[in-house]
N, C-alpha and C positions, 0 to 999 in steps of 0.2 A: 426701559425698553432698549436703550443703547448698550448696557452691559450685556443683555441677553444676545443681541445682535453680534456684539464683539466676541462673545463666547462661541457662538455658532461659526463665526468666521475663523476663529482660532482652531476649532475642531476640524473644519473643512481644510484649512491650511495643513494641519498635521496629517490628515488622511492623504492629502495630495503628496506631501513630502514622503510619506511612507511608500506610496505607490511608485514614486520616482526612484526611491531607494531600491525597491524590488526590480524595477526595469533595468537599472544599472547593474545590479547583481546578476540578473539573468543574462543580460547582454554580454557580460564578461565571461559567463560560462561557455560561450561559443568557442573560446580559445584557452580558457583557464579552467583546470579541473577543480571543482570545490573540495576544500580540504576536509570539511565535515558538514553534517546536516544538523538541523535543530533536534531531530529525533536521536541521532547519534549522541549528541552532547547531553540530552536529558537522560538517555539510557546509561551513559557513562557515569553521570552524577548519581543515578539510582543504584547502580551496582557498587559504586564506591561507598555509598551510605549504608548499604545492606551488608556487604561482604568486607569492606575495609581495604580491598585490593581490586585491581582491574586487570583482567587478561583479555587483551584486545587483538583481534586478527582482522586485518584489512590490507589489501594490496591493489592499487589502481592498475588496471590493464586496459589497453586501447581496445576499440571496437573490433578490429580484426583478430585480437587475441582471445576473444570469447567465441566459443564454438557456435556456429549457426544452429546447431541442434538445441543448445540451451536457449538461444534467442527465440527459436520457434516454440519450444516447450513453454517458455514463460508467456509468450503471446497467446498460445492455445489455451493455457490454464487461467490467465489473469484478464486477458483483454483481446479477444480474437478479432476485433475490429480496429486495433490500434493503428494499422498503417493507413486507414482510410477516414477515420473520424477526425473532428477538429479539436479533440481533447476531451469532449464529453460524449459519451454514448447515451443519447437521450432515450433510446428504446430500452436499454438495459436499466437505466435509471428508473424509468416508469414501471418496469416489471419489479424491480426491487421495492419500490414504494408499495405496489399492490401486494407483494408477498408479506411485507412488514405489516401492512394494514390487516391482512387476513390473519396473520399470526397473533396480532394484538386482539383481534375480535374473538378469536378462539380462546385465547387466554382469559379474556374478560368473561366469556360465556362459561368457561370451566370454573372460574373463580366464583361466579354467581351460583353455579351448581353446588360448590363446596359449601358456601355459606348457608344455602338452604337445606343441606344435608341430603340432597337428592342422590348423590353418588359419591361415596367416600373415596373410592379408588381413583376416579377421575379427578377428584378434588385434590389429591396429592400432586398429581401432575400439574394442576392449576397454579401451584405456587411457584413453578419454574418460570423464569424470565424467558419470553420467546426470543429465538435467535434473530438477530438483526442482520438483514442482507444489505450489503453496501452498494454494489453497482458501480464502484469507482473504476475509472480507467487507469492505465499505467501513468499517464500524465498527471492525473489527479493525485495518485498516490505519491508521485515524485514531488509535486507542489507541497503537499502536506509534510512529507518527510524533510524537505529542504528548509522550510521556513516556519512551520506552524507547530502549535502544541497539540496534544492529543485530545483536548476538550471537545465536546460535541455541543456546539451552539450555532445558531443561525448566522451570527456574525462571523464566526470562524469558517463556516461552510461558504459564506459569501466571498470571503477573502480567498478561499481555496479555488473558487471558480474563476476569480480575477487572475490569480497566479497561473492557473491552468491555461487560460487564453494567452497570457504573456509568454509562457513557455512555448506554446505552439506557434506564436507569432515571431519570436525571436530566435528559436532554435529549430533545426530540422529534426525529423523523426529519428534519424540514426543517433544524433547527439543526445536526444531525450532518453532513448533506450540505453545508450552507453552509460550515461550518468545514473540512471535507475539501477542498472545491473551492477554498478560498482559501489552503490551505497545502500542497497536494500538489505534488511536484516535477514540472516539465515541461521540464527541461533544466538545464545547469549554471548555477546562480544564477538560475533562472527558477522562481518558486513562485507558484501560484495561477492561477485561470482568466483573470483580467484581464491579468496579465503575460504568460501564454502566448498569448492572443489577439493582443495587441499585438506580441509577439515574432515570431510566425509568420505572422500575417495582416494586421498593421497596422490592426486594428480592435478595438473594445471587445467584451467577452465577450457582451454583450447582442445583438450583431448577427452572430454566427457562423452561417454557412450549415450545412445538414445535413451535407454532406461534410466541411467544415472541423471541425465538432464531432466527427464520427466519427474523423477523423485524430488529433485531440488525445486522444480517449478511448483509442485503440489504442496511443498512445505511452506510457501510464502505467506498464506494468510495466518498461519499459526506456527512460526519456525521454532519457538522455544518448546512448545508442546511436542512437536514431532521430533525434535532433537532428543527428548527424553523418551519418546515412544517410537524408536526406529523400526520396530516390527509391527506397527499398526496395520491392521487389515485394511483400513480405509486408505492409508498412504500407498500400500502395495497395489491395491485395486485401482485407485484413481490414477496412479502413475502409469499403469498399463493402458488405461483409456487415453491419457494424454499422449503417450508414445504412439498410439495408433492415429492420432489427430495431427501429428507433426506435418504431414504432407500438405495439409490444407492451411496451415499457418502462414500468412503472407509477411515476409520481411520488408521493412522500409527500404 
């Protein structure tokens, strides 16, 4: 019994130590810009292994050097309640769970129809994996990018929630948005607003037009895909929608 108790005590101590490490790292980010994120490091390793060389673009710029247009566009596209929630948008998360459950139920029903041979045409569609809707806020995305791997487990998701609450407690909203916009991926080897603005429009992030900012914001869920599909009808259409919604996006 004692070895088991000792083991649990060691695990608890290790978890506590890890959380204190995260607290220290996040507190330091109030005044020190992070040099890299866990996602950036894993992406650099992946590209080096695949291509043998690394072309990297990233340039940190301060919050005022990023146009308000881009800030509003990202908030409108990614997290329209960013300025007001506590890091987790519970309504959006509930809707995402409902959409995922509905998609999974439809996929299971179609798969059943395929097996019974009732509808061959619908059966083909049944083999497709339903799209998973995330519902993550900007703060949650930053927590994941800064510290965590891309694996999808309950343990990792739980740690993401803890980190999200720590970010919200230790940093103000402007700083969270500043770090996010300077570290988020906008293409292969392209990280941060300044690098993205230069890469796609040959201008600084401070001088992006409304439509340019909207296009960058719409790219965020799938930046590598849209980098290769710059004339995507979805990208163009969605950018127009986001451009029209900028006025209602509240900055912190």
